[in-house]
N, C-alpha and C positions, 0 to 999 in steps of 0.2 A: 570328677569329684569337686573341683573348684567351681565349675559351672553350677552344680547343684547347690553348693553353699551360697553362691551369689544370688541365685534365684530364690532360695528360701529366705535369705536376709532381705531381699527387696520386697517379697510378699509380706513378710512380717512387718516391715517398715510401712508399707501401704496400709495395712490394717491398723497399725498403731497411730498413724497420722491422719486417717480419713475422718472428716467431720461426721457427726451423727445426723440421721435424717431430720430430726427435730430442729437442728441448727439450720439445715437447708431450707426449711419452711420459713424461718425467721429472716435469714440473710438475703434471700432473693436468688435471681437467676445465676449470678456469678458463683455462688456457693454450690448450686446444682451442677454447674459445669465442672467445678473443681471436684466435687464428690464423685460424679460419674466418670470424670477423667481419671481419677485415681483408681477406680474400679476397672476401667478400660486398660490402663497400664498394667495392672495385675493380670488381666486376661491376656494381653499381648505377650507378657513375659512367660506366663505359665501355660496357658491353654492354647495359644495360637499354633503351637507346634502340632497339636492333636486335632483341633477343629478348624483352623484356618483364620486368617485375619478378618474375613467377611463376617464371621459369627461374632467376633469381638466388636466390629463396627456396628452390627445390629444390636448388640447388647448395650452399647453406649447410647445409641439412639433411643432405645426403649427406656433406659434409665433416665435420660434427660426428659423424655415425654412424661414419664410417671412423676418425676420430681416437679415438673412445671404444673402438671395437673393437680398435685397436692398443694402447690402454692395458690393456684386459682381457687381451689375448693376452700382453702383456709381463709381467703379474702372474702368469700361470700357469706 
């Protein structure tokens, strides 16, 4: 029960503190890494038990690639 409570509080905190994608386009690569890192931490905490760490690593890589592509598209 305590583990579930800690997990739910961490997930809620990650959603409450994560920057919006529009902010990621303005701030640059550092914000992309922070945004995707926050999502990856949530994946590690919640979903890695069911899908494995490799899926969370792939999700982080895809998130970072997508965020950087959005930055490049915005600059053009």
